N, C-alpha and C positions, 0 to 999 in steps of 0.2 A: 026917091025910092030906088032909083038905079044905083046911086052912090052907096046907099045903105046895103044893097045886095052885094055890091063889090066888096064892101068892108067885111061883111059876114063871111064871104068866101075866103078872103085873105086871112081872117082870123082863124077860120076852120083849117085852112092849109097849114098855117103856122103851128096850130095845136097838134095836128096829125104828124107833121114833120118833127116836132119836138118830142112827141111820145115815141115815134119810131127811132129817133136818135138815142133816146134814153134806153130803149129796149136793146138796140144794137150794142150800145156801150156796155150795158150789164151782161149781155150775152158774150161779148168778147172778153170782158173782165173776169167772167166766171166759167171759163172753158176748162173745168177740172176733169171732165170725162173724155177729153180728146186722147186718142191712143198715141203712144210714143213709137217712133220709127227706129228700128235697128236693122242692121244688115249683117249677113253671113256670107263670106266668100270661102269656098272650100274646093279641094280637088278630090275629095272622097265621094263615094257613091251615096246618093240620097234616095235610093230605091224605096218606094212605099210612100214618099212624100209628094204632095202636090199643093197647088194653090188652095187656100182655105183649110189646110191641115192644121190641127190644133198644136198650140205651143203650151207646154205644161211646165210648172215649177213645183217640185215636191208633190206631184200627183194632182195638182189643181190647175185648171185651164186658166191661163193668164193672157192669151192672145191667139193669133193665128198667122199663117204665112200669107202675106198679101200677094206676093208674086214670086215666081220661080223660073229661072232660065239660065242660059249660059252667059259668061262674062264676055262682053264685046271685045275687050282687050286681050283676053286669053280664053280661047274656046275650050280649053281643057279644064276650066274651072266653072263652078256653078255659083250663081249669085241668088241669094234668097233675101227678100225684104219682109221684115216682120212688123206686125202691129201689136203692141203690147199695152196692157192696161197701165194707167199712169202710176199706180201704186205698186207695180211689180218691182221686186227687189233685184236690181241688176247692178253689179259692181264690176270693178276691174278684174276680179278673179272669176267671173262667170264664164262658163263655156257651155256649148251645146252638143248633144249627142242624139243620134236616131235611135229611138226605143220602140220595142214591140208593144202593142196595146192588147194585152190579154190573149185569149184564145182565138180572137177574131182574125188575127194576123195583120191588122192595120198598123201603120207606123205613125208615130207622133214625134215632134221635136221636143226634147226635154232639156230644160236648162238646169245646170248644176253649178255648185260653188266649189272652186278649187282653192289652192293655197295662193295667197297674194293679198293685195290691198282690198280692204272692205269699203273703200270710198265709192259712192254712187258713180255710175258711168253716164256722163252727160251726153245728150243727143239732141238732134233737131231734124225736122223734115227735110231741110235743105242739105244737111250734112249728117246723115245717120251714123251713129257709132257702130263699129264692127265688133261682133262677138265671135271669138274663135270657136272652131268646131273640132272635136276629137272623135276618134273611132270608138264605137260602142263595144260592149263585151262580145256581142254576137259577131260584129265585124272582125274583132281580134281573133275570135275562134275560127272564123272562116279563113282568115289569113294563115293561121298555123295548122289548119286542118290537113292540107296536103302533106306536110312534114309528119304530122301525127300518124296519118295513114301509112306513110312509108315506114315509120318506126314500127308500127303494128305489124306490117307485113314482114319486116325483118325478125321481129320477135316470134311470129308464127313459124317462119322458116327455121329459125334456130330450135324452136320446140319440136318441129318435125324431125330435125336431125338428131336431137337428143333422145327422142322416143322412137328410135328405130327398133328392129327386131331384137338385136343383141341387148340393147339397153333395157328394153321392156322385160326381157328374161332376168336381167340383173335386178331390176326393180321388184319383180315378182319374188325372186329368191330373198331379197332383203326384207320384203314384207312377211314372208314365211318365217325368217329368222326372228323378226320382231314379234310375231305371233307366238313362237315357241318361247321366247324370252318372257313374254307376258304371262304365259302359263306357269313358267318356273317361278316368276315373282309371286304369282297367286299362291303357289304351293309353299313358298317361303313365308308368305304372310300368315298362312294357317299355323306355322310352327313358331311364329313370333311370341305368342302368349307364354308357351312353355319356356322358351329361351329367356324371356324377361323374368319369369319366376326363378330360373336358375341363376340369373344375374343378381336378383335380389337376395337369394340365399348366399351367394358368394360374397356379396357386400356385407351381409350380416356376419358371416364367418370371419371376414377380414376385420370387421370392427371388434369382434371378440378377441381375435389374435392381437390386434393393436393394444387393447386394454391389458391383455396378459403380458405383453412384451414391455409394458411400462415399468414393471417392478425390476427386471434385469437392467433396464436402462438406468433407473435410479441408482441401483447398486454399482453399476459401472461408473456412474458419475462420482459416487463416493470413493470408489477405488482410484479413479483418476486423480481426485483431490489428494488422497493419501500418497500416491506416487509423486505428485508435484511437491508435497511437503518433504518426502524423502530425498528428492532431487535437490531441493533447496538446502537441506541439512548436509548432504554430501558436498555441495559446492562450498558451504561455509567451512566444513572440516578441511577440505582441500586447501582453501585459502589460508586457514590457520596453520596447517602443516608447512605450507610454503613459507610463511613468515617466520616460523620457528626453526626449521631445519636448513634453510638456505645458507646461513653463515657457516654452520657446522659442515655442510656438504662442501663448501668452498675450501675449508681448511683440510678436510680429508682428501680432496682432490689434489691439493698442492703436495701433501705428504706422499700420496701415491705416485706423483710425478717424480719426486726426488728419489724414492725407492726404486722406481723403474730405471732412472738414470744410473743409479749405483749398480743395479743388477746388470745393466747393459755394459758398463765399464768392466765389471768382474768377468763377464763372458768374453769380452775382447782380450783380457789378460790371460784367461785360461786357454783361449785359442792360440795365443802367441807362445805361451809357455805352459804346456799341459803338465810337465813334471813338477811344477810348483804345487800341484794338488797333493803330491806325495811328500816331497821334501820341503815344502813351504816356499815362500817367496825368496828369491836370491838376495844375498846381503849386498848392499850398495858399496862398491869399492871406495876406500878413503881417497880423498882428494889431496891436492898439494897442501903441505903444511900439516896434515893430519898424521897421527901415529900409524906406522905401517904402510906408508905410501909407497916407498921403493920396494919393500919386502913383498908386498902383495903381488908384484909382477913376477917374482922368482918362485913362489909357491905353485905347486901343481894345482890345477883346477879340479874340482870335484866332478866325477862323472855325472 
């Protein structure tokens, strides 16, 4: 009996141990819901965040901040440890910002996707992967707020200088001139219909005048054609006269040149011996061997 009791106890222990081992094995093999650990190290302000603050991605809660504190190696930086759901889409391009949560004023840590690799960011509990943190829109506005306020003060100061007493008077005078000009334009607008009617009548008169002027224009065109024909006839007649009279003109010119030379010679002789005009030209004395050669020297000369 005693041996049988020991056997039953041993079998029972083995069964319980085997069942426990199988349960532990399956539990370890199917740990699909275990959160993934990530880490953020930043020197920016994380005001509004605390441990157990929500972590969101595209407006959906995907985890929480497990711990929040200063970096032991650099007290100017803050270290946050995140616990995210296993199916959270975290890549090498993921970054985090501090965002406001509605009108309640609470802050959450929001994950965003930037430009870069879309490969999943591997992590582990022993060596959590780091997610970079960037300044939020509100933080950026807070950073530039002092400069914006200074610029606003400068603008207001310049506006006060611009709108001093003298400039206000000039502005008032300009507004009065604009008002008077507006009234004049309104008066001109009332006269526009009559002016347009006059313009239309003038256009109609001009159209009639153009139609009336078309007949003289056609007559002038015919006259121009007649003049062109007369000019062509004149050119043809001139060419014909040139061809026919050019040789006769050359002969006449040569004859006139010879006559001119003879007249010139006659004038020279008259200038040398004007008495030849009355007595005639003198007789040429005989030369040697001609009759009367010696006798000619003894005869008295005619006066």
